[in-house]
PAROKOL-742642 format. One record per residue: residue in one letter; x, y, z of N, C-alpha, C in turn. Coordinates in steps of 0.1 Angstrom, whole numbers, plus 5000, padded with zeros to 4 digits. Layout:
# PAROKOL-742642
aXYZXYZXYZ;...
This chain:
# PAROKOL-742642
m843074581206844474541207845474661204;r845074751195845874871192846074951204;r844874971212844975051224845874981234;t845874851235846774781244848174801240;a848474791227849774801222850374941225;a849475041223849875181226850275191241;a849375121249849675121264850975061267;l851274951260852574881262853674961259;l853575041248854675121244854875231254;g853775291259853875391269854475331282;a854075211285854675151297856175131296;l856675091283858075071281858775211282;l858275311276858875441277858975491292;a857875461299857775501313858875431321;t859075301318860075221325861475281323;l861775321310863075381307863275511314;v862175591315862275721322862575691337;i861875601343862075571357863475521359;a863875431351865175371352866275481351;g866075571342866975681340867075771353;a865875791359865875871371866575801382;v866275671384866875591394868375591393;l868875571381870375561378871075691377;g870375801377870975931377871275981363;l870475931353870775981340870176121338;a869176151345868576291344869576381352;g869676501346870476601353869876651366;p870776701375870176741388869376871386;s868476891395867677011395868577121400;p868077251399868877361404869177351419;t868177301426868477291441869477181443;q869377061436870276961438871677001434;a871777081422873077121418873677221428;a872877301434873477391444873977321456;t873177221460873577131471874877061468;q874977001456876176931452877377021452;a877177151447878277241446878777281460;a877777301469878177341483878877221490;t878477101487879076981493880476971488;q880676991475881976981469882977091474;a882377211476883177321481883677291495;a882677231503882977201517884077091518;t883976991509884976891508886376941504;q886377031495887677091491888277171502;a887377251509887877331520888477241531;a887777131534888177041544889476971541;s889676941528890976871524892076971520;g891777101521892777201518892977231503;q891977181495892077211481891577351478;d892177401468891777541463890677521452;e889677601453888577591443889077631429;d890177711428890677751415891577641409;r891977541417892877441411891977351402;r892577321391891877241381891977091385;v890877021384890876871387891176801373;v892276731373892776661361892676511363;r891876451355891676301356892776231348;v893476141356894576071350894275931347;g894375891335894175751331895475671333;t895375561340896575481342896175331343;e897075241340896775101340896575041354;g897575071363897575021376898074881377;t898474821366898974681366900274671358;y901074781358902274781349903474821358;p903874741367904974781376906274781367;p907274871371907274961382906775101379;f905975111369905475241365904175281371;t903275191371901975211377901375081382;y901175071395900674951401900174971416;r899674871421899274871435900074771443;e900774811453901674711460900774631470;g900874501470900074421479898674401474;s897674451480896274421476895674541468;g894474521463893774621455893374741463;e893474731477893174841485894274941487;d895474901483896674991485896575111475;d897175221478897175331469898075301456;l897675371445898475361434899875411436;t900875341431902275381432902975351419;g904275391419905075371407905675491401;y906675471392907375591387906475691380;d905575641371904675731364903775801374;i903275741384902475801394903175911401;d904375891406905175991412905476111403;v905676081390905976191381904776271379;i903576211376902376291374901976371386;e902276311398901876391410902876511412;a904176491408905076601409904676711399;v904276671387903776761377902576841382;a901676771388900376831393900776931404;d901676901413902077001423902677121417;e903477101407904177221400903177301392;a902177231385901177301377899977351384;g899777311397898677351404897377281401;w897577151398896377061396896076981408;d894776941408894376831417894076711409;l894576591413894476471404893376381409;e892776321399891776211401892276091392;f892675981398893175871391891975781386;v892075741374891075651368891775531362;e891575411368892275301363891575231351;s892375191341891775131329892675031324;q892074931317892974831310893574911298;f894874881295895574961286894974971272;d894374861267893774861254892474951253;a891974991265890875081265891175221269;i892475251272892875371278892775491268;f893075471255892975581246891475611243;a890675501243889175521241888675611253;a889175591265888775671276889175811274;l890375841268890775971266889976041255;d889675961244888976021233887476051237;s886875971246885476001250885376091261;g886476151266886376251276886276201290;r886576071292886576001305887676051314;i888876071307890076111314890676231306;d891576301313892176421306893576391302;v894276301308895676271304895976121307;i896876061299897275931302898675931307;a898975871319900275861325900575711326;n901075651315901175511315902275461305;q903475531306904575501297904075491282;i903475601278902975611264904175651255;s904575561246905675591237905375691227;f906275781224906075881213906175811199;n905175841191905275801177904575901168;p904875911155904276021147902676011146;e902175891147900675871146900075931158;r900575901170900075961182900276111183;d901376161178901676301178900676371169;a900176311158899276371149897876381155;r897576281164896176271169895976331183;y897076331191896976381205897976491207;a897776561218898676661223899676591233;l900876571228901876491236902776591243;s903176551256904076631263905576611258;e906476681264907876651262908176511269;p909176441264909476311270909876321285;y909476231293909976231307910576101310;t910676011301911375881303911975841290;y913275791291913975741279914375591282;s913975501274914275361276914675291263;q915075171265915475091253914474971252;g913974951240913174831238914074711237;v913574601242914374471242913474361237;i914074251233913374131229913574031239;v912473971244912473871254912073731249;t912873631252912573501247912573401259;r912273271257912473171267913973151269;s914373111281915773101284916472991275;d915772891271916372791263916372811248;d915872941244915772971230916773071226;d917673031217918773121212918573161197;s917373131192917073161178916673301175;i916273381185915773511183916673611191;t917373691184918273791191918073931186;s917373951175917174081169915774091162;l915374211158914074231152913974151139;d915074131132915074051120914673911122;d914873861134914473721137912973711141;l912273821141910873811145909973781133;e910473771121909673741109909073611111;g907673611111906973481111906773421125;v907373481136907173421149905973491156;t905573441167904373491175904873571187;t904473691188904773771200903473811208;a903673841221902573881229902774031233;q901774111230901874261232900474321236;s900574431242899274511244898974571230;s897774551225897474581211897674721207;t897574821216897674961213899075021217;s899974931221901274981226902175001213;n903175081216904175111205904974991202;w905174901212905974781210905274681201;a903874681201903174601192903374641178;e903374771175903674821162905074781157;i905974791166907374751162907474601159;a906774521167906774381164906074351151;r904974421148904274391135905174431123;e905774551124906674591114907874501111;a908174421121909274321120908774191114;g907474181112906874071106906373961116;a906174001128905673911139904173901138;d903673791142902273771144901973811159;v901273921161901073981174899773921180;q899973861192898773821200898573921211;t897373961213896974071222896974021237;v897574091246897474071260897274201267;e897074201280896674321287897874381296;g899074331294900174371302901374281300;f902474331306903774251304903674121311;a903174121324903174001332902373881325;p901173911320900473801312901273751300;a901973851293902773811282903973721286;a904573761297905673681302905173541306;e904073521311903473391315903273311302;l902673371292902473301279903773261273;l904773341274906073311268906673191276;a906673191289907173091297906472951295;q905172961291904472841289904572791274;g905372861266905572821252904472851243;r903472941247902372971238902673081228;v903673161231904273261222905773241221;d906373311211907773291209908673401215;a908073521216908873631220907973751225;i908573841231907973971236908874081232;v908274191228909074321226908474411236;n909374471245908874561255909974641260;d909574731270910474821276911474741285;n912774781284913774701292913474721307;i912974841311912774861326911674771331;a910574751323909474661328909974521328;v910874481319911374351319912274321331;l913174421334913974401345913274401358;d912174481359911374471371910674331373;y910174281362909574151362910574041367;l911674041361912673941364913173951378;n913274071383913674091397912574051407;t911374081404910274051413909873911413;s909773851401909373711400910473611403;g911673651401912773561402912773451391;s912073481381911973381370913273351362;d913573231360914673191352914273131339;e912873141336912373081324912373171312;i912573301314912673391302913973481304;k914373541293915573621293915473731283;i916373831285916473941275917473891265;a916973871252917773811242918473911233;g917974031233918574131224917874261225;e918374361218917674491217916774501206;a915674581207914674601197915074721188;g916174711181916574821173917574911180;d918175001173919175091178918575211186;e917475251181916875371187916175341200;g916275431209915475411222914075461221;s913375451231911975491232911775611241;e910975701237910675821245909175811250;q908975821263907675821269907175951272;v905875981270905276111271903876101278;l903376211282901976221287901176251275;a899976191274899076211263897776291267;f897476401260896276471262895476481249;r894276521250893476541237893976671230;k893776671217894276781209893776911214;e892476911218891877041222892377081236;d893077001243893677031256895177071255;q895477141244896877171241897377261253;a896577351258896977431269897377351281;l896677241284896977161295898277091293;a898577051280899876991277900977081279;e900777211275901777311277902077331292;e901077331300901277341315902077221320;a901877101314902576991318904077001314;n904277061302905677081297906377171306;a905777281309906377381318906777321332;a905877231337906077171349907277071348;l907276991337908376901335909776971334;d909777081327910977161326911477201340;a910577251348910977291361911477171370;l910777061369911176941376912476891372;r912776901359914076851354915176951358;e914777081359915777181362916177171377;d915177141386915477141400915877001405;g915976901396916476771399915376681405;t914176721405913076631410912876501402;l912876521388912776401380913876301382;a915076361383916276271385916176201398;e915676271408915476211422914476091421;i913376121415912276011414912875891406;s913575921395914175811387915175731395;e916075801402917075731410916475641420;s915375681426914675611437914075471432;y913775471419913275351413914275261405;f915175331398915975261388917475271391;r917875351401919375371403919975431391;a919275501383919775571371918775681368;d919175781360918375891356917775861342;v916575801342915975761329915175881324;s915175991331914376111326915176191315;v916476151313917276211303917876101294;p918276131281918976031273920276001279;d920675871278921975831283922175861298;g921175841306921275871320921775751328;g922175651321922675531328921775411326;d922275291329921575171328920675151340;a919375121338918475101350918874971357;d918874981370919174861379917974851389;l917274741388916074721396916374601407;s917574551407917874451417917774511431;g917174431440916974471454915774571455;g914974581444913874671445912674601450;r911574611443910274541448910574391450;e909974351461910074201464908874131459;g909074011454907973931450907173881462;r905873841460905073791471904673651469;t904673571480904273431478902773421475;t902473301470901073281466900173301478;w900473261490899673271502899473421505;e900673501505900573641508899673711498;a899773681485898973741475897473711478;v897173591481895773551483895273621496;q896073621507895673691519895373841517;d896273901509896074051507894974081498;t894473991489893574031479892173971482;a892073871490890773801492889673901497;w890073981507889074071513888674181504;p889674251497889274351487888374291476;m888574171472887774111462886374091468;f886274051480884874031486884174161487;v884874271491884274401492883774451479;a884574431468884174461455882974381450;m882874261454881774181451880474231457;v880574271470879374321477878974461472;k879974551470879674681466879374711452;i879974621443879774641428879074531421;t879674411422879174291415877774261418;i877374241431876074211434874974321431;p875274441435874274551431874174561416;l875274551409875174561394874274451388;t874474331394873674211389872174231393;v871874271405870474291409869774401401;v870374511400869774631393869574601378;s870574541372870574511358869474411355;f869374301363868374201361866974251363;a866774331373865474391376864974471364;i865774571360865474651349865274571336;g866274481334866174401322864974311321;l864474261332863374171332862074251329;v861974381334860874461331860774491316;l861974531311862074551297861774431288;a862174311293861974191286860474161285;v859674181295858274161295857674251285;a858074381285857474481276857774441261;v859074401259859474361245858674231241;a858574141250857774011247856374041243;l855774131251854374161248854274241234;a855274321232855274391219855374301207;r856174191209856374101198855174021195;i854273991205853073911202851874001200;s852074131200850974221197850574221183;r849374271180848874281166849474401159;s850074491166850674611160851974571152;r851974591139853174551131854374641135;v854074771138855174861142855874811155;l854974791165855574741178856274611176;a855674511169856274381167857574391159;g857574481149858874501141859974561149;l859574661157860574731166861174631176;a860274541182860674451192861674341185;r861274301173862174201166863474261163;a863474381159864774451156865674461168;f864974501180865774511192866374381196;v865574271196866074141199867274101190;s867074131177868074091167869374161170;i869274291173870574371175871274321188;i870474301198871074261211871674121210;r870974031204871473891204872573881193;g872573971184873573961173874874031175;t874974101186876274181189876774131202;p878174131204878774091217878474191228;l878274141240878074221251879174321253;l880474281251881574371252881474491243;v880974471231880774581221879674671226;q878574611231877474701237877974781248;l878874731257879374811268880274921263;f881074901253881975001247881075111240;i880075071233879175171227878575261237;v877975201247877275281258878275371265;f879475321268880375391277881275491269;f882075431259882975511252882375581240;g881475511233880875561221880075681224;l879075671233878275781237879075901243;g880175861249881075971255881576061244;q881776011232882276091222881276191216;i880076171219878976271214878476351226;g879176351237878876431249877976361259;i877576241258876776171268877776081276;r878276141287879276071295878576021308;l878275891307877675821318878675771329;d878175771341878975711352879275561348;p880475511352880675371348879675271353;f879175291365878075201370876875211362;v876475331359875275361351875375301337;a876575321331876775271317876675121317;a877375061327877374911328875974861330;t875174931339873874881341872974891329;i873075001321872275011309872674901299;a873974881297874374781287873874641291;l874074611304873774471309872174461309;s871474561313869974551313869474531299;l869974601289869574581275869874441270;n871074391274871474261270870474151277;v870174171289869274081296867874091289;a867474211286866174221279866074151266;g867174161258867174101245867073951246;y867673881255867673741257866373691265;a866073761276864973721284863673741277;s863573841268862273861262861773741254;e862773671248862373551241861873441250;v862473431262862073341272860673371277;v860373501279859073541284858073521273;r858373551261857473531250857073381248;s858073301248857773151247856873101259;a857173161271856373111282854973161281;i854773281276853373331274852673251263;l853373221253852773141242852472991246;s853172951256852872811261851572791268;v850972911272849672901279848672881268;p847772771270846772741259845872861256;k845572881243844772991239843372981246;g842972861249841672851256841572931269;q842772951275842773031288842373171285;f842773221274842373361270840873371267;e840373271260838973271257838073251270;a838573161279837873141291837873271299;a838973341299838973471307838073571301;t837873571288836973671281835573641285;t835273511286833873471289833373521303;i834373531312834073571326834273721328;g834473801317834573941317835874001320;l836973931319838273991321838774051309;d839374171310839974241298841374181296;y842074241286843374181282844374201294;r844474311300845374331311845074241323;q843874231326843474141337843773991334;t843573961321843873821317845373791319;l846173891315847673871316848073861331;r847573951339847973951353847473841361;r846173791359845573691367845673551362;i845773541349845673411342846973371336;v847473451327848673411319849973421326;f850273531332851573541339851773441350;p850873411359851073311369851473171363;q850773141352851073011345852473011338;a852673131331853873141323855173151332;a854973201344856073211354856773071356;r855972971358856472831360857372791349;t856972821337857772781325858972871324;a858873001327859973091325861073091335;v860773041348861773051359863072981355;p863072861351864372791349865272871338;p864772901326865672971317865973111321;l865073181328865373311333866473301344;s866473191352867573171362868873161355;n868873091344870173081336870673211331;t869673301327870073431323870673511334;l870073491347870573561358871973511362;l872273381361873573331363874573381353;s874173391341875073441330875373591333;l874373661337874573801340875573821352;t875473741362876373751373877773731369;k878073641360879473621355879773731345;d878873781337879173881327879474021333;t879174041346879574161353881074181353;s881874071351883274081351883774171339;l882974181329883274261317883274411321;a882574441332882474591336883874651339;s884874561341886174621344886674691331;t886174661320886674731307886074871306;v885074901314884575041314884875111327;l886075091332886575161344885875131357;l885175021358884474981370885274881378;t885674911390886474821398885674721405;e885274621398884374511404885374391408;l884674281411885374171417886574131409;f886374101396887474051388888574151385;r888274281385889274391383890174391394;v889674371407890574361418891574251417;a891074131412891974021410893074051399;q892574121388893574161378894674251383;v894274351390895174451396896274381404;s895774301413896774231422897674131415;a897074061405897773961398898874031389;g898474151383899374221375900574271383;a900474291396901574341404902474231409;n901874111411902774001417902773871409;g901973871398902073751389901473631394;q900673631404900073511410898673491403;y898673461390897473451382896573331386;l897173221387896473101390895673111403;a896473151414895873161427894773261428;l895073381423894073491424892873481415;y893073431403891973401394891073291399;s891773191406890973081412890073131424;v890673221431889873281442888673361437;a888873431426887773501419886773401414;a887173291408886273191404885473131415;v886073121426885273061438884173161442;y884573291442883473391446882273381436;y882573381423881573371414880773241415;w881473131418880773001420879873001432;v880273061443879473071455878173151452;l878373271445877173351441876273271433;c876773201423875873131414875173011421;t875872951430875272841438874172891446;i874273001453873273061461872073091452;l872273151440871173181431870473051426;s871272941424870672811420869772761431;v870172771443869372721454868072801455;a868172941453866973021453866072981442;q866672951430865772911419864972781422;t865672691429864972561432863772591442;r864072671452862972701461861872781455;l862172861445861072941438860272841429;e860972751423860172651415859272571423;k859672521435858872451444857672531449;r857872661451856772741456855772761445;l856172781432855272791421854572661418;d855172551421854572421419853372391428;r853272471439852172451449850872491443;y850872571432849672621426849172531415;v849872421413849572331402848872201408;a847772171402846972061407847671931404;
């Protein structure tokens, strides 16, 4: 049995190596690297890019109009005030930009782990951020405001926030202002969801940028919420955020911002969005009336249904298939290790299962993607999501496989020995075929859960099915309709898998007397 245990450990390691090769964890060979470099150079030449121009990865939310959003569907290009500003900075500084969309609460983690080089997402200046990051000069000046329900006149200043509940992005400057005022801050992923919670009476107020509020009121036409007062006397200054070690990059951005302010480009961009120059203090009151138009529910669904389907086919389904396949192989290896006579293997397997089942999947995703990124292991979003999901599947499915194997009567092992079968042959020809019938239903449940859990991949910069719905809903506020469409897509996928499970069970039942 010790020899078998060693073989199992070797098989497990081999599986990990093969998975790493398939998913691209291994570095490219010199020949591959040369080919990739030549391809990149050809692409740059074809697109008119200069090889000497630095590629700067810009982290942005993509769901925070009018600063950063996608108009219409998820297939439209990013647009907004911040997008125009960072593109103007790039032209002046000689950068090529690569946009990386992220939920706001994960955007600083992306910067810290080296996933992006700069955040362009209305980052407010504060001493804590200044101490930790290299911040540019301010390029937007705005006023914080307090938003309440239209029929609520009890909250008009920060002093009135003591003991009330507000909805904020957890890492935003406005959340800190609300906390300092004594509010109970509930975390949301943007202003539009916060406004919806406020309109439904689930929170009492919001503290946010007056420009974002004006855009929401103009676009949605909502009369359920109002600006009730200013959030203090001091305004807010928005900056670009870089890592401390990229101080030189921040200085390039500052030089570009100075030039753009001097030649009037920043003022021109600002006037086109706000009819005021928000790039300087006291540049006038922003006016967003007659700006972006709201979209009807039907228009939002029409624009987003196809991009959601494409994301499902390109990301959600492949991520599910690959993660389940790798996870199932690992699950079998872990299950066999748990029932082996080797105390080392059994102990390691128990520890693995305990860790995976005892920690949330979202935490596992963040450790693999953002955590490893801080120590120099920067995995592609799809690869990182696949690893985290595969390990999660292995942790849960291994117990299913183990119980299925143990359900086979011990007499089957003894009978196999009497006819000359060794341990591996017994597993392959006797045990696994019988255990499969027992394991299929619970493993199918694991697969269904995995299909839905892929929606968490949006937190690690992967634009899958649900992320497309989030982006579109953030731009037009049609949460019920778009999230319902996403739910239908997931339901159809799970229904198809359930039908396949039934057919597989019937097929396996044919071998039972």
